[in-house]
Structure formats: structure tokens, C-alpha cells
N, C-alpha and C positions, 0 to 999 in steps of 0.2 A: 201603787196601782198594779193590778194583777196582769200578768202576761200570759197568753195562751200560745202554744206552738201547735199548729194545725197541720198534720201531715196526712195525705191520702196516698195509699199505695196501690189502689186499683187501677189497671189500665183502661177501664171503662171511663170515658171522659165526662158523662153526664151523671145525674142523680136519678135513682129510681123514683117513680111517682111524678117526676117532672120531665124527664127525657126518655125517649124510647131506647130500651135496652140499657137504661142507666144503672149506675152502681148503687147497691144497697148500703155498702159501708160509707160511701160519700154521702148518702142521704142521712145517715146517722151523725156523721161529723158535722155536716151543714146545720142539722137541727140543733146539735149541741151548742155550736158557736152562735147560732141565731138566738137561741133562748138565753144563752149567757149574756149577750150583748143587749138583749131587750131589757134585762134587769140592771145591767152595768154597762151602759153605752161607752163609758170612758175607757173600757178594757182595750189593751193593745193586743192585736192579733198578728202573729207571724205565720204566714201560710207558705207551705212548700208542697208542690204536687209531685210526689215521687213517681207516680204512675206515668205522668206525661214527660217528666224529666228525670229519669233515674240517676242517682249518684254514680260516679265512676266506681268501677271495681278497683281493688287495691292492685298495685303493681310493685315489682321489685324496687323501683325508684321511691315509691311511697314508703315501703317498709324501711329502706336504708335511711331515708330522711327522718322518719318517726323515731328511729332509734339512734339518731345522731344528736348529741347534746346541743341545746339551743345556741350556745355560744360558738359552736363549730360549724353551724349551717351556713351554706352559701346561698346565693340568690337562686340557684337551681334547685337545691333542696327545699328551700322555703316555697318555691313555686310548686313543687310536688305536693305540698301540704296545704296549699292555698284553699282548695275546695273544702277539705277537712276542717280547717280553721273557721270558715264561714259556718259550717253545720254545727260545729261545737259551740261557737259564739251563740247561735240561736238557741241551742239546748241549754247553755248555762243561764241565759236570760230568762227562760220560761219558768213559770210557776206550775202550769198545768199542761201536760202533753195530751193533745186530742189526736189519737192514733186511729185512722181508718184503715183496716187491714183485712182483706178477704182471706178466707181459708182456702189455700191452694194445695192440693196433694198433701193434706194433713199438716201443713205449716204455712208460712207466709211467702208472698211473692219475692223474687230475687231483688227487686228494687228496694224493698224494706231491708232486706239482709245487707245490701250495699250501703244503706244509711247506717245501719248498726256498726258495720266494719269501719265506716269513716269517723264515728263519734266515740267509740271505745278507743281512747288515745291515751298512751303512757305519758304522764306528765301534764295532761290536760283534764282528763276526766277520771283517770285511775292511776294509782301509784303502785310501784313494785319495789319491795325491799328484800333482796335475796338473803339477807342476814337473819330475817325474821322467820323462823321455821313454822310458826303457827299462823301468823297473819301476814304473809308475804305480799298479798294483794290488798290494797286499801282504796276505797272510793274517795273521790275528790268532790263529788256533787252532793255530799251530805251536810253542807254548810247551812242549809235551810230546808224545810219540808217542800217537796215537789210531788205532784200527783201525775200519774199516768192513767189515762182513760183509754182502754182498748175497745174499740167499736168494730166488731167483725160481722161477717156474713158467711154463711155456710150453705152449700148445696144440699146436704143431708140434714140429719137431726140427731140429737142425743150426744152431742159433743161437749156439753157443759159438765162440771163436776157432778159425778153420780150417775151420768148418762151411760147408756150402753156402749157408746163410741168414745167416751172420754179418754180412754187409754190411747186412742189414735190421734188425739188432738195435740199436736206439738207447737201450736201457734202461741197461745197465751203463756204456757209455761216457759217457752223460749224467750219471749219478749220480757217476762219478768226476770228471768236469769240475767239477761244482758243489762238491763237497767238497774237491777239491784246491785250488780257488780260495780257500777259507777256511783251509786249512792241514792238512787230513787227508791223510796220505801212504800209509797201509798199507791195502790192499784185498784182499779175498778174496771169491771168487764161487762159488756152488754153485746149480745149477738142476735142477729136475725137468722133463722133456720128455715128449711123446707124450700130453698130457692128452686131446686131441680123439680120438686113436686108441684109447686105453684098452688094456685087455688086458694081455698079458704084457710088452710093451715099457714100458708105463707102470709096471707093478709093478717091473720091474727098474730103471728109471730112478729111481724112488722109493727103492728099496732102496739103490741106489748113492749117492744123495744123502744119505740118512740116515747111511750109513757115513762119507761125506766130512765131514758135520758133526761126527761124533764125533771123527774124526781131527783136524780143525781146532781144536775145543775143547781137545784134549789139547796140540796144538802151541802154541796161544796161551798156555795156562796155564803152559807150560814156559819161555816167553820172558820176559825182564825188561822187555820193551817195554811191558807192560801194568801196570807197577808204579805204585802210587798216588802222588799228589801231595798233601801235606797242606793245600795252599792252596786245595783245591777246596771246593765247596759242601758243607754238612753237614746240610742240612734233612731232618728225618724224613719229609717228604712224598715223598722219593725212594725209600723202602724198600718194594719189592715192592707198590706200589699204582698202579692206573691213574691217569694224570695227567688232570685235568679242565681 
């Protein structure tokens, strides 16, 4: 059974088109999950609202604990990594990451960066061998295919590949860099543009992005790359419930 990890990083609490001043990226992620479950209602969805409940920033205690060998950790050091362990468990369990990330100042919100810092973990999602001069860093999440769907919203336009502002877009490239580091290899990007301008061009961009989401859901559900792996987590807390 396929598992989705649904993350929203926008601080806007509602969805555009449904709530006043709602989030466009939340609208895309909601549409993705809704369409996915319409075809596959048995899918398990893990949801975490990073915008409403941002992950903790890393501290010196976290760093010391993360670089302490597992067998040498105390209750205090384990507690320092407890939040990270929960986030990593969710990530490991997922087959498809549904990432709602608005473009802020040419990159992503601090809440999403905090999540990245919590899940790129030595010994859990990435390995490091200082004796290997060519491949010292090795991913640990390449045990099976995983897909990352980056659903974004932009105030301006022309930020996609080949666009006039593409060189200023550090959101999708940075997300890919971090997730490729830990072993995720399949990426899909859809964005709504013209938010600041509004009007017909925003409406058209929104319409096009929603249609692209529907096509992507159908395409992913047809591929065998999202097949389940029986060795993954089976906790019921991952079933269609916000993660706390």
C-alpha cells in the first residue's frame, strides 16, 4: 500500500479558492492528495503542517547528540533527537512526498529549512565515510524508489526552467539537492505564478497547475515505481491524521 507524506510549509492556514487569503501551495497539495485518494482510497496519508507547527531549529545539544554513537547516547541525548526521529520515521515510511512550499525571497520558508535540517541525519538518512575520498557521503534512503512532488506558488513569473527569472529561483534546486543527498531520485515540480499580479493570468496559472496535478497523479499511479514495500512502518498513527 502506497504511503504519502503531505507537508505544507505556508504560514497561511487556509486554501486559496476555499478560504479568504488562503494559500495557493496548500490548494495544490490538497488537490493532489484528494485526487490520489479518489482513485486509491486505501492510501495511507501522513500529514504535517510545517507552517502551523514549524520544526525546531537545530541546537548545540542536537548536534552533539546526532554525532554521538547510538550505543553511547544517554536519555538526555536521545531526548534531544526525539523530534528528529519522528520526522525521519515519517520520511522513511513514505513512498511519495507531497511538498507544498511557497517561494519566499527566492527560496523556501524557514519552516521547511528546519524540516530539512531535522531529517538529513547521519546514520539515519545519510552515511559518511571519511576514508572514501570519492564517495564519502552516501544516501540511506535509496533502498526503494521514492518520489518528491514539489508544489509551489510564486508572486512573480518566469521562475521555471528556461524562464527569465529561473536563475533567481533557489527553491526547487535546493530541495532537490537536499533530498538527492539522502537518496530520493524522482522529482516532479508544479507551480502557480502571478500571485502578486492577480487577475486572469493568476486564474489561468492556477487552472493549469491544478490540471498538471491531476495528470501527475494519474501518471504516478500507473507506474510501478510507487509500489509498496512490506518492510516499512505500519503504525496506525500514519493514517490520515496530522502528525504532532
